[in-house]
C-alpha positions as CSV (number, residue, x, y, z in Angstrom):
1,M,2.5,-15.4,12.6
2,A,0.1,-16.4,9.9
3,V,1.9,-14.2,7.0
4,D,5.4,-15.7,8.2
5,E,3.6,-19.2,7.5
6,A,2.2,-18.1,4.1
7,N,5.4,-16.6,3.0
8,N,7.1,-20.1,3.8
9,D,4.8,-22.2,2.2
10,D,5.9,-22.5,-1.6
11,S,2.1,-23.4,-2.5
12,I,0.6,-20.2,-1.6
13,H,1.1,-17.2,-4.1
14,A,-1.4,-14.5,-2.6
15,I,-2.9,-14.0,1.0
16,V,-6.5,-12.8,1.5
17,L,-7.3,-11.1,4.9
18,A,-10.8,-11.1,6.1
19,G,-12.8,-10.3,8.9
20,S,-15.4,-12.8,10.7
21,G,-18.8,-11.6,11.0
22,R,-20.5,-8.5,9.9
23,S,-17.4,-6.2,9.8
24,F,-13.8,-6.3,8.7
25,C,-12.4,-4.7,12.0
26,S,-13.6,-1.6,13.8
27,G,-10.2,-0.8,15.2
28,Y,-8.7,-0.5,18.6
29,D,-11.1,-1.2,21.6
30,L,-11.4,2.6,22.4
31,K,-14.4,2.1,24.3
32,E,-12.3,-0.1,26.8
33,F,-9.1,2.4,26.6
34,S,-11.3,5.5,27.3
35,E,-13.8,4.0,29.7
36,G,-12.1,1.1,31.4
37,S,-8.6,1.5,31.2
38,A,-7.0,2.9,34.4
39,V,-4.4,5.5,34.1
40,G,-1.1,4.0,35.0
41,P,1.6,1.5,34.3
42,N,0.6,-1.0,31.4
43,S,-2.0,1.2,30.2
44,V,-2.3,3.2,26.9
45,N,-3.3,5.9,29.3
46,Q,-0.4,7.3,31.5
47,S,-0.5,9.3,34.5
48,M,1.1,12.9,34.0
49,P,3.8,13.9,33.3
50,W,3.7,10.9,30.6
51,D,6.7,9.3,29.0
52,P,6.3,9.4,25.1
53,T,8.7,6.7,24.4
54,V,6.7,4.3,26.7
55,D,3.8,4.9,24.5
56,F,5.8,4.9,21.2
57,K,7.3,1.1,21.9
58,L,3.6,0.0,22.4
59,M,2.3,1.7,19.1
60,K,5.1,0.8,17.3
61,K,4.8,-2.7,17.8
62,Y,0.8,-2.7,16.8
63,T,2.1,-0.8,13.5
64,D,5.2,-3.1,12.8
65,D,2.6,-6.4,13.1
66,F,0.0,-4.4,10.8
67,F,3.1,-3.7,8.3
68,S,4.0,-7.3,8.2
69,L,1.2,-7.5,5.3
70,W,3.1,-4.7,3.4
71,R,6.5,-6.3,3.9
72,S,5.0,-9.9,3.0
73,Y,6.9,-11.4,0.0
74,K,3.3,-12.8,-1.0
75,P,0.8,-10.4,-2.5
76,T,-1.9,-9.3,0.2
77,I,-5.6,-8.7,-0.5
78,A,-8.1,-6.9,2.1
79,K,-11.5,-8.4,1.8
80,V,-13.8,-5.7,3.6
81,Q,-17.4,-5.8,4.7
82,G,-18.9,-3.9,7.2
83,H,-16.7,-1.5,9.0
84,C,-13.1,-0.9,8.4
85,I,-12.7,2.2,10.8
86,A,-9.7,3.8,12.5
87,G,-7.0,0.8,13.3
88,G,-8.9,-1.5,11.0
89,S,-8.3,0.8,8.2
90,D,-4.6,0.8,9.3
91,I,-4.7,-3.0,8.9
92,A,-6.5,-2.7,5.5
93,L,-4.5,-0.1,3.8
94,C,-1.2,-1.9,4.6
95,C,-2.4,-4.6,2.3
96,D,-1.5,-4.5,-1.3
97,L,-5.0,-4.6,-2.8
98,V,-8.2,-3.5,-1.0
99,V,-11.7,-4.7,-2.1
100,M,-15.0,-3.3,-0.4
101,T,-18.4,-4.3,-0.6
102,N,-20.1,-1.0,-1.9
103,N,-21.8,-0.4,1.4
104,A,-18.8,-1.0,3.6
105,V,-17.3,1.8,5.2
106,I,-13.7,3.1,5.8
107,G,-12.1,6.1,7.6
108,Y,-10.4,7.2,10.6
109,P,-12.7,9.2,12.8
110,P,-10.3,9.6,15.8
111,A,-8.2,11.7,13.6
112,R,-10.8,14.3,14.9
113,L,-9.4,13.6,18.5
114,W,-7.7,10.7,20.1
115,G,-5.7,9.1,17.2
116,C,-3.5,9.5,14.5
117,P,-3.2,6.7,12.0
118,T,0.2,5.0,12.7
119,T,0.7,3.1,9.4
120,A,0.3,6.6,7.7
121,M,-0.8,4.8,4.4
122,W,-3.7,7.4,3.6
123,I,-1.0,10.0,2.2
124,Y,0.8,7.0,0.1
125,R,-2.7,5.8,-1.4
126,I,-4.5,8.8,-2.6
127,G,-1.8,11.8,-2.1
128,P,-1.9,14.7,0.3
129,E,-5.0,16.7,-1.0
130,K,-7.3,13.6,-0.3
131,A,-5.6,12.5,2.5
132,K,-6.0,15.8,4.2
133,R,-9.7,15.7,3.2
134,M,-10.0,12.5,5.0
135,L,-7.9,13.1,8.1
136,L,-8.7,16.6,8.7
137,T,-12.3,15.9,8.9
138,G,-12.3,12.3,10.3
139,D,-15.2,11.6,8.0
140,V,-16.0,7.9,7.0
141,I,-16.9,7.0,3.3
142,S,-18.4,4.2,1.5
143,G,-16.8,1.4,-0.4
144,T,-18.4,3.3,-3.8
145,E,-16.5,6.5,-2.8
146,A,-13.3,5.0,-1.6
147,E,-13.0,3.3,-5.1
148,A,-13.8,6.6,-6.9
149,M,-11.1,8.6,-4.6
150,G,-8.7,6.0,-5.7
151,L,-8.1,4.4,-2.0
152,I,-8.9,1.0,-3.1
153,S,-8.9,-1.5,-6.1
154,A,-12.7,-2.1,-6.4
155,A,-16.0,-1.9,-4.7
156,V,-18.5,-4.4,-5.5
157,P,-22.2,-5.6,-4.4
158,E,-22.3,-7.3,-1.1
159,I,-23.1,-10.8,-3.0
160,E,-20.0,-10.5,-5.0
161,L,-17.4,-9.7,-2.6
162,D,-16.3,-13.6,-2.2
163,S,-16.3,-14.1,-6.1
164,H,-14.7,-11.1,-7.1
165,V,-11.7,-11.4,-4.2
166,N,-11.4,-15.3,-5.2
167,A,-11.1,-14.4,-9.0
168,L,-8.6,-11.7,-8.3
169,A,-6.5,-13.9,-5.8
170,N,-6.8,-16.8,-8.4
171,R,-5.5,-14.4,-11.3
172,I,-2.5,-13.5,-9.0
173,A,-1.9,-17.1,-8.3
174,S,-1.3,-17.9,-11.7
175,V,1.9,-15.8,-11.9
176,P,5.4,-17.4,-10.6
177,R,6.0,-16.4,-6.9
178,N,9.3,-14.8,-8.0
179,Q,7.8,-12.7,-10.4
180,L,5.0,-11.6,-7.9
181,M,7.9,-10.9,-5.3
182,M,9.9,-8.7,-7.9
183,Q,7.0,-6.5,-8.8
184,K,5.9,-5.8,-5.2
185,M,9.6,-5.2,-4.0
186,V,9.9,-2.4,-6.9
187,I,6.6,-0.7,-6.2
188,N,6.8,-1.0,-2.3
189,S,10.8,0.2,-2.6
190,A,9.5,3.4,-4.7
191,I,7.1,4.6,-1.7
192,E,9.7,3.5,1.0
193,N,12.2,6.1,-0.9
194,M,9.5,8.7,-0.7
195,G,10.0,8.6,3.3
196,L,7.5,6.4,4.5
197,A,9.7,5.0,7.9
198,S,10.1,8.5,9.0
199,T,6.5,9.3,8.3
200,Q,5.2,6.6,10.4
201,T,7.6,7.4,13.1
202,L,6.3,10.8,13.4
203,A,2.7,9.6,13.3
204,T,3.2,6.7,15.7
205,L,4.7,9.5,18.1
206,F,1.9,11.8,17.3
207,D,-0.9,9.0,17.8
208,G,0.3,9.1,21.7
209,I,0.3,12.9,21.9
210,T,-3.2,12.8,20.8
211,R,-4.3,10.9,23.9
212,H,-2.1,12.7,26.6
213,S,-2.7,16.1,24.9
214,P,-5.2,18.7,26.9
215,E,-8.0,17.7,24.7
216,G,-7.1,13.9,24.8
217,M,-7.1,14.0,28.4
218,W,-10.8,15.6,28.5
219,F,-11.8,13.2,25.9
220,K,-11.0,10.5,28.4
221,S,-12.7,11.9,31.3
222,R,-15.8,12.7,29.3
223,A,-16.0,8.9,28.1
224,E,-15.8,7.8,31.7
225,E,-18.5,10.6,32.6
226,V,-21.0,10.0,29.8
227,G,-19.8,7.1,28.1
228,F,-17.9,6.5,25.2
229,N,-20.6,6.2,22.5
230,Q,-22.0,9.8,23.8
231,A,-18.3,11.0,23.9
232,V,-17.8,10.2,20.2
233,K,-21.2,11.5,19.2
234,E,-20.2,14.7,20.7
235,R,-16.8,14.5,19.2
236,D,-18.4,13.8,15.7
237,S,-21.2,16.6,15.9
238,G,-19.3,19.4,14.0
239,D,-19.3,21.4,17.4
240,P,-15.9,22.5,18.5
241,I,-14.2,20.1,20.5
242,A,-13.1,21.0,24.2
243,P,-12.4,24.6,23.6
244,S,-12.3,25.3,27.3
245,V,-9.0,23.0,27.8
246,S,-7.0,24.0,24.8
247,K,-3.8,25.8,25.5
248,P,-3.2,29.1,24.0
249,S,-0.6,29.3,21.3
250,H,2.7,31.8,21.3
251,V,2.1,34.8,19.4
252,L,4.9,34.9,17.1
253,D,6.2,38.1,14.9
């Protein structure tokens, strides 16, 4: 992997991660998963009854790949333009530092239905109140708003993105590798001691449940019927989502 190669190259002091094209990353191909991916073996959509451990094995591999940016001994910087959505935000938030353009957008819309951020980095970056604000609504915010919230290091005009990130990376690169490694390990250790691994396990398990719940199965059927884009529009409209399929909960004393 590129991260391993960079960690084994003594001439490299920092890693900059960027997306090619208009956007950083718009996440998993949920259009393909919902419209085109058949239910059955080797699919993210299992037949019922489903096995959560099968889903967990797949999604944990993706999560571990994203988290190579966090585990990297070299500092990692996400350079974000355009969209940084859903799984794309998972990737960016695994980096040590995130720089966005003012008009770029970041968020996790599938938190409304059909997803749970498996890396669970929102809570550790902005705390419980603001993480709940983002994940209980699935809203998307601009780079400017993300900077004000404390989610990212900086939001800059689009024309300044390259120069800002290059200046930051060069400033970091002036520090000895061992110093960088030690500072990063100390900070990461503090977060990991807060229960990061167990939180990610729960989030990854729940991500599979969101796709196989009554509402999750409804969403896939709806996407197959009217197309993913229309299903997403309905999901994000603010109207109640699939109330006809929700199971009644137990009444407890």
